[in-house]
Steps between C-alpha positions, in 0.01 A plus 500: 500500500288194562181495705308204640256503210750363246432509129635206304596530136643264241712613213593270218640535152673320219738611231609316188748592229599340172810592308570346160733713295681339207814607328498660160706229340361166601208547729697370800389605847818678616698188410865449425452648156354826634682823416794579729338815643207289624732251671688785665173650623393165646837464677466853638153427638610174657806661660286778646293236676801358680529628856822655623394416853739273686382141537479430873563147618390333823270780613283438806218717627588708805213738559522776761512880528795722600421853616186690588233513232433869572853579376619626840789255548816697562848387406628200696164433662368200301698200377447190291609153604868406461589326173836322528690476171785244499809551290440380145123547513244755389206650689190594306199670652172635364296767676250778449640841588226740613596867471313798639351667191477832686868509601765523228798509738768323300633272775163374624512151351708214641855375543671160510736477798787253452678383815717227641336192650398665830166628631450874453668683786647180644858452613726513197225630268644673194345642186636484149261779417151609405371507142184703440280479188519869407797643311597853404732660253704636791581209729736716704218736594213257546585175675315207344750249634761511770741286694872420501464216248253631241631753250300742285720447196362148453135617500276566199130583472260547211322777693715776648308731732570872527362611840412866547598713799233324708626151404199442273487326161173364358696228316546318830146366443642291214673281759174355633322179408628144464874494569753221452825494698813303417806480726752292305802328656534228235814645340843460657600832343197722555218606729174627352173656612200563278169668584241530226126552456511477121486877466805590707807282541787578736811282500822469697780302333818480705788324322618309806354300789391643833748457785397275788397712800410203722717432807495131407689480170323173415164682499486664157130589512359849462155615607253723321198679639274777372421836660221726369471873568177689440375193312402142571583164344273204430757221482394219266770246406855387572728220384676490840312398812545785751600469862173425679349323198260584222152643536290227340348527155162364600202732507448678829184603678459858627548530875460871580516844345584855600318788334704789361414858403157503666394867516435651841210705366262480208284791395129433530347410164813324368428150366671218685673381182656840444585558866692172523649488149856544630496241777688172473558199720825326585392136514704242688468143374616171644877478557513876550483590132356848440335681212337842459143481370347809331156638583358358177540145635350563844138476618413801712208638698443772760290464817286700562434657161673808363199732502539627855815668641687310767739211557467204264634146503669394177470126435732350237485138381749310282450144382785401268803273547852609409447363148162664461271204566192526723607458861329248724471766770488874423690746719356821642659827613344803667575870524325816615445829321278801541242645266507879535310788351672702229714789628357837398778718649789499749639756743821498704366544854828448690834616362794257484737488796798607290480747215859631483735281296873518430740410219876515456702534181849356472711442190307173467164672443574856388422414139154355564214708360208266578571421865193480726411429861221272619199649678462381861131456599576404861239654729285633216127433498293522183121494530291375209144601426309221327221506243237432767614799707685301766864569586795313647878523534684316221803283573803679355613177334203536262614843382759615248734798542693709254876526549690805626788667312835464676571871495440779748148641496136445594288253303143371483466123521194354331321231700272285284263203523467210259197668336684830449378716790775733625610749762832677561742545788801731518856390586828690509846382396837626622862413440639285781777625725804272505753402765814286486524200729766233561381144566639282775727310460698718263648190330259226395609159372829310476765700316577204271136513377418150624213613723190286444165639390290648784772427755577848638300823526538859603283632779164641400485873422155652549384752240246759625201586281594745227876457545774359275803328653819477296769233540833486315736203484754315293366175355738206453378195308610144427362573152368143473150625420308824461338440837835490683475867600321710760140421600259748665229376737188702582332377819346616824661524842426133578649391166179425314597555138330736260739423215854391419665669199831414340749708305423310179133572422341229712305480823217337692263551792141614561573855389732427208243406235346848494833677457637650181858402427756650266572181307835333456835630380584536131811288544480266797853365460660847508279603790592193705872549443469867601314417823806356673614821668207713384397807702128466573246744640159365605201724574198371698191724511193464721243663270232530775241331280559137594783462249879529500756569228848348472749664262860398437775686316803280431828648376695208360872443494484562125397861562142444383194579712221242522158541662230277642170595663189345652222759534171456683575193712169470683352336813722741699400613850598868475568505875723193494726490194853372551771390260812287529761342274609140447751332271545203267865417423593866527595746770414864569710775659274785613618858499457748782261790455784744447675300229173419323402853407721512193311203357158649572296607199172677534278674253171651600 
């Protein structure tokens, strides 16, 4: 971290080497008369120096950032420019892929979306498919590409990931760094995609051309754009000028910056350097180009000084251009934080509002041995006693809580501070009572499975705190994609969503990220075929701790039983949890309470 009293240093050095080795026979310096083994060695060395990297022609600088630099961009939330690739041409792009080093989720990288020549979501918009950088040894279980016109059998990768039950694989970090993309339409008998960073290379080689999905047959263009998820992209170069034009290659002055990861509190006696070692600044330059600057390149100070407890003003200065030259005008950002005395002890002075939680076991979860429930601190007050003898209530967001086993009993939850001071609070856990319900309408979606995504819904069904509601239905699918099956929506009575979860191990919403899911199916193709006519039972539990569980047991037409669950969906108002169903090229026929009981499975 830099301070205003800069220290300048100059490092210099020189290295020289002389090699003069003669042959045994004539004193030649590795000449034509040298022994054959020497010539072979020379050839080997020279060949090793040759780069296997593709030579890119006509590249132009196009510098901008896609996605949030704090790695919080969800799927389909941030997009690159459109790059239009005419028939017979090739698109090359160079970028830096920034991955979250603390999140090894295998799919959190980026995808190339290939579409017809229409704006995203516009009239007539169609996708050939999406092609993500990751690849696994089981493409049927873990989708790394999808779409009606991209086929797994034409894909190869030099790095196959093997995600665990939580979708984690540390090898996903190998996908980061400088990445080159090639979308190749130059052959009349093939279509190719290549993504490589020199360490990992993923290729798609289809032995025929793409069909033309444009309404105007004379328009043979396709479009490509990039979508990150849980990552961000610093785009650098392209050989095709995008719609909207290039971001110029000239150096750019800093315009503004936003500070990130500034701590709310700093313990008295902590040096400023140490207290702010994890901050960074997202700097915006001319033309809207952005870059994240680490603490080590920022000038910082605190006003007033850090010796006395109280609110402080953090002043951060940055004075470099996009290319690292001294800027004509530095930029300044401000933030506030508090210096506090060290906590000597804590005590829970007001118990939480809710201390009785509920769980439900279906066939989807009966085999879990490590299932837990989240502690709900709502209404709880924790008072800290500081080193100087003073005391104050601590914000619950600054505390950590141990988890609660999802089994009947009474448990002590440990409440702890950042410096390790603890207290305990007791909670009880019971098995949830269940009740069958039938949604309205009892038939949802067109019977020919042509119903559009998010076009029809059942009425909301409100789930009381501590209860589990059970719904049974027959699921009919177009079988065009894994997502063309039932979808469960968790929301409140005015339709504000907590989460949306699908039948195929995917979801979104404010509460979805915290949930634990069961992972995908071992054989997606067999599962999808068996879902057209499958008997499905869905269980929705209001756990009375600000979370909800969704469990699904699917008995396929092949006689096999499949399961899917999403446990611990949070941000739930325990007094206002509703659920409903929607469809996507499928239709659902709900069963009455009486006829559902034979499908009901419960294990306490």
